[in-house]
C-alpha positions in Angstrom: 38.0 120.6 94.1 39.9 121.9 91.1 43.6 121.2 90.5 46.1 124.0 91.1 47.3 125.3 87.7 49.4 128.3 88.8 53.0 127.3 88.3 54.2 129.3 91.3 51.6 127.8 93.6 52.5 124.3 92.3 56.2 125.0 92.9 55.5 125.8 96.6 53.2 122.8 97.0 55.9 120.5 95.7 58.5 122.2 97.7 56.4 121.7 100.9 55.8 118.0 100.0 59.5 117.5 99.4 60.4 119.1 102.7 57.9 116.9 104.5 59.2 113.8 102.8 62.8 114.6 103.8 61.6 115.5 107.3 59.9 112.1 107.6 62.6 109.9 106.0 65.9 111.5 107.0 65.9 110.1 110.6 65.4 106.5 109.3 68.1 107.0 106.6 70.5 108.3 109.3 69.7 105.3 111.5 70.5 103.0 108.6 73.8 104.7 108.1 74.6 104.5 111.8 73.9 100.8 111.8 76.5 100.3 109.0 79.3 102.1 110.9 81.8 101.0 113.5 81.3 102.4 117.0 84.1 104.8 116.5 82.6 106.1 113.2 79.1 106.3 114.8 80.4 108.5 117.6 82.6 110.7 115.5 82.3 114.5 116.4 81.8 115.3 112.7 79.0 113.2 111.1 80.4 110.7 108.5 78.4 110.4 105.3 81.1 108.5 103.3 82.6 105.4 104.9 83.2 101.7 104.3 80.0 100.0 105.5 80.2 97.0 107.8 77.5 94.6 108.9 79.2 93.7 112.2 76.4 95.2 114.3 73.8 93.1 112.5 75.9 90.0 112.9 76.3 90.7 116.6 72.6 91.1 117.4 71.4 88.2 115.2 74.1 85.5 115.3 76.0 83.8 118.2 78.7 82.5 115.8 79.5 82.5 112.1 81.2 80.0 109.8 81.2 79.1 106.1 77.8 77.4 106.3 76.3 80.4 108.0 77.5 82.6 105.1 76.1 80.3 102.5 72.7 80.0 104.4 72.6 83.8 104.6 73.2 84.3 100.9 70.5 81.6 100.1 68.1 83.3 102.5 68.7 86.7 100.9 68.0 85.2 97.5 64.8 83.6 98.7 63.6 86.9 100.2 64.4 88.8 97.0 62.4 86.2 95.0 59.4 86.5 97.3 59.5 90.3 97.1 59.5 90.1 93.3 56.6 87.6 93.3 54.7 89.9 95.7 55.0 92.8 93.4 54.1 90.8 90.4 51.0 89.4 92.1 49.1 92.6 91.5 49.0 91.8 87.8 47.1 88.6 88.6 44.2 90.1 90.7 42.2 86.9 90.7 44.9 85.0 92.6 46.8 87.9 94.3 45.3 87.1 97.7 46.4 83.5 97.5 49.8 84.5 96.3 50.3 86.9 99.2 49.0 84.3 101.6 51.5 81.8 100.3 54.3 84.3 100.6 53.3 85.0 104.2 53.2 81.3 105.0 56.7 80.8 103.5 58.1 83.7 105.4 56.6 82.4 108.7 58.0 78.9 107.9 61.5 80.3 107.3 61.4 82.3 110.5 60.2 79.3 112.5 62.8 76.8 111.2 65.8 79.1 110.8 67.3 78.3 114.3 67.6 74.6 113.2 70.2 75.6 110.7 71.9 78.7 112.2 72.9 79.4 115.8 70.8 82.5 116.4 71.4 85.1 119.2 68.9 86.1 121.8 67.6 89.0 119.7 66.1 86.4 117.3 64.0 85.0 120.2 62.6 88.5 120.9 61.8 88.9 117.2 60.0 85.5 117.1 58.0 86.6 120.1 57.0 89.8 118.3 55.9 87.8 115.3 53.8 85.4 117.4 52.2 88.2 119.4 51.5 90.4 116.4 50.1 87.6 114.1 48.0 86.1 117.0 46.6 89.5 117.9 45.7 90.4 114.3 44.0 87.0 113.5 41.9 86.9 116.7 41.1 90.6 116.7 40.1 90.7 113.1 37.9 87.6 113.4 36.0 88.9 116.4 35.9 92.5 115.1 34.6 91.4 111.7 31.6 89.6 113.2 31.0 92.2 115.8 31.4 95.2 113.4 29.1 93.6 110.9 26.4 92.9 113.5 26.6 96.4 114.9 26.6 97.9 111.4 23.3 96.1 110.5 21.6 96.4 113.9 20.3 99.9 114.7 18.6 99.3 118.0 19.4 100.9 121.4 21.6 97.9 122.4 24.0 98.6 119.5 24.5 102.2 120.7 25.1 101.0 124.3 27.7 98.5 123.1 29.5 101.0 121.0 29.6 103.6 123.7 30.8 101.0 126.2 33.6 100.0 123.7 34.5 103.6 123.3 34.7 104.1 127.1 36.8 100.9 127.4 39.2 102.3 124.8 39.5 105.6 126.7 40.7 103.9 129.9 44.4 104.5 130.7 46.7 101.6 129.9 47.3 100.8 133.6 43.6 100.1 133.9 44.1 97.2 131.5 47.5 95.9 132.7 47.0 95.5 136.4 43.9 93.2 136.2 45.6 91.1 133.5 48.8 91.0 135.5 46.8 89.6 138.4 45.1 87.1 136.1 48.4 86.0 134.6 49.9 85.3 138.1 46.7 83.5 139.1 46.5 81.2 136.0 50.2 80.7 135.5 50.2 82.6 132.1 52.5 85.3 133.3 55.5 85.8 131.0 53.8 84.0 128.1 52.8 85.1 124.7 49.2 83.9 125.3 48.7 86.5 128.1 50.1 89.2 125.9 47.9 88.3 123.0 44.8 88.1 125.1 45.5 91.5 126.6 46.4 93.1 123.2 43.1 91.8 121.7 41.1 93.3 124.6 43.0 96.5 124.2 42.6 96.9 120.4 39.1 95.4 120.1 37.1 98.6 120.5 39.2 100.3 117.8 38.8 97.4 115.4 35.0 97.2 116.0 34.5 100.9 115.3 36.7 100.8 112.2 35.1 97.8 110.7 31.5 98.9 111.6 32.0 102.0 109.5 33.2 99.9 106.5 30.3 97.4 106.8 27.7 100.2 107.1 28.8 101.5 103.7 27.9 98.2 102.0 24.2 98.2 100.8 22.0 95.8 102.6 20.4 94.8 99.2 23.6 93.0 98.2 23.2 90.7 101.2 19.5 90.2 100.5 20.3 89.2 96.9 22.7 86.6 98.1 20.1 85.2 100.5 17.5 85.1 97.8 19.9 83.0 95.7 20.0 80.5 98.6 22.8 81.6 100.8 22.2 81.8 104.6 23.2 84.9 106.5 26.7 83.6 107.5 27.4 82.4 104.0 26.4 85.7 102.5 28.6 87.5 105.0 31.6 85.2 104.3 31.4 85.0 100.5 29.8 88.4 99.6 30.3 90.9 102.3 33.9 90.0 103.3 35.3 90.3 99.7 33.7 93.8 99.4 35.0 95.0 102.8 38.4 93.3 102.3 40.4 96.6 101.8 38.9 97.9 105.1 39.7 94.7 106.9 43.3 94.9 105.6 43.7 98.6 106.7 42.3 97.8 110.2 44.5 94.7 110.4 47.6 96.8 109.6 46.8 99.4 112.2 46.3 96.5 114.7 49.6 95.0 113.6 51.4 98.2 114.3 49.9 98.7 117.7 50.7 95.1 118.7 54.2 95.1 117.2 55.3 98.3 118.9 53.5 97.9 122.3 56.0 98.6 125.1 54.3 99.3 128.5 51.9 96.3 128.4 54.7 93.8 127.3 57.1 95.3 129.9 54.8 94.5 132.8 53.2 91.3 131.6 56.5 89.6 130.7 59.9 89.2 132.4 62.1 87.1 130.1 59.7 86.1 127.2 59.5 89.6 125.9 59.2 91.2 122.4 61.4 93.5 120.3 60.0 96.8 121.6 61.1 96.0 125.2 64.2 94.0 124.3 65.6 96.8 122.2 65.7 98.9 125.3 66.7 96.2 127.7 69.3 94.0 126.1 71.5 97.0 125.3 70.8 98.8 128.5 73.9 97.4 130.3 76.3 98.8 127.6 77.9 102.1 127.4 76.0 104.6 125.3 79.1 105.2 123.2 79.5 101.5 122.5 75.8 100.8 121.8 75.0 103.4 119.1 75.7 101.1 116.1 73.9 98.1 117.8 70.9 100.2 118.8 70.6 101.5 115.2 70.9 97.9 113.8 68.2 96.8 116.2 65.9 99.6 115.2 66.4 98.9 111.5 65.9 95.2 112.0 62.7 95.8 113.9 61.4 98.2 111.2 62.1 96.3 108.0 59.5 93.5 108.5 56.8 96.1 108.9 58.0 98.0 105.9 57.8 94.9 103.8 54.3 94.1 105.0 53.1 97.6 104.3 54.6 97.5 100.8 52.9 94.2 100.0 49.5 95.4 101.2 49.8 99.1 100.2 47.1 98.8 97.5 44.5 97.4 100.0 45.6 100.0 102.6 45.0 102.9 100.2 41.6 101.5 99.2 40.7 100.9 102.8 41.7 104.4 103.9 39.9 106.0 100.9 36.7 103.9 101.4 33.7 106.1 102.1 35.6 109.3 101.2 33.5 109.7 98.0 29.8 109.3 98.1 28.1 108.5 94.8 
């Protein structure tokens, strides 16, 4: 495919890309602006683009009370987050240790999230956010572990059993959501796991496993079998060659699949709505905990809740964007 050199054609291409960019980002930008307004400003007949921003909506959904210590802790937390973001962007210049640096950043962030209520009196919204983190991380870790082993085995095995397993997984994925939820709802009531993160994680893993297996199988099939044979000739067994040779090669594909799984688990609504009652996640809480308010009084709070739920995913995607692009582009060019 040759590049377009005609200036008029290039102009219309860039114009179309600019329009698509604005079409995709303007709703989020408007939501951010609404979250920084008072209720009166957010409900003004004429949209306000210039106003004095306020963080009252964020304070109301995240904190029960504020004092001088809360302000100092907030400033310190903001500084730590900015430092971690800078370290995350600089990690790409140290490719040998970038994975360890990103892992350390993720560990520090999880530690801050887990210990923050010990220093600040957080509102109920924080509990929902913590549930979302637990469910999302648990789903990704378990799903990627099982899918990596299953996808590699199915990618190497070409017998009839592999075809049957893949078609069964595809049929399982094609079932409507209610086909998953009702049996797991009954199992949760029977085992006492109803309204717990464990039940939600188990169900989310079962729901996303076919997708993860199909995705990773395609990545593993593109890795030549000779690489694995060379590792075993050098003395490694099959599992060691898979862990130390195959996984590093397929890492971009695993990251891409893990991010898709993270998005599905983080934004799941129907499943969490039925399997939980009080111990719910952000996707359900954003609709529930503001439901009793007047629409006119909840615009700023709903916008702040939406922005607060989106920013963690935005940071994760920015950190792993290099691996995501590599994973999505893997197999696109055949040598």
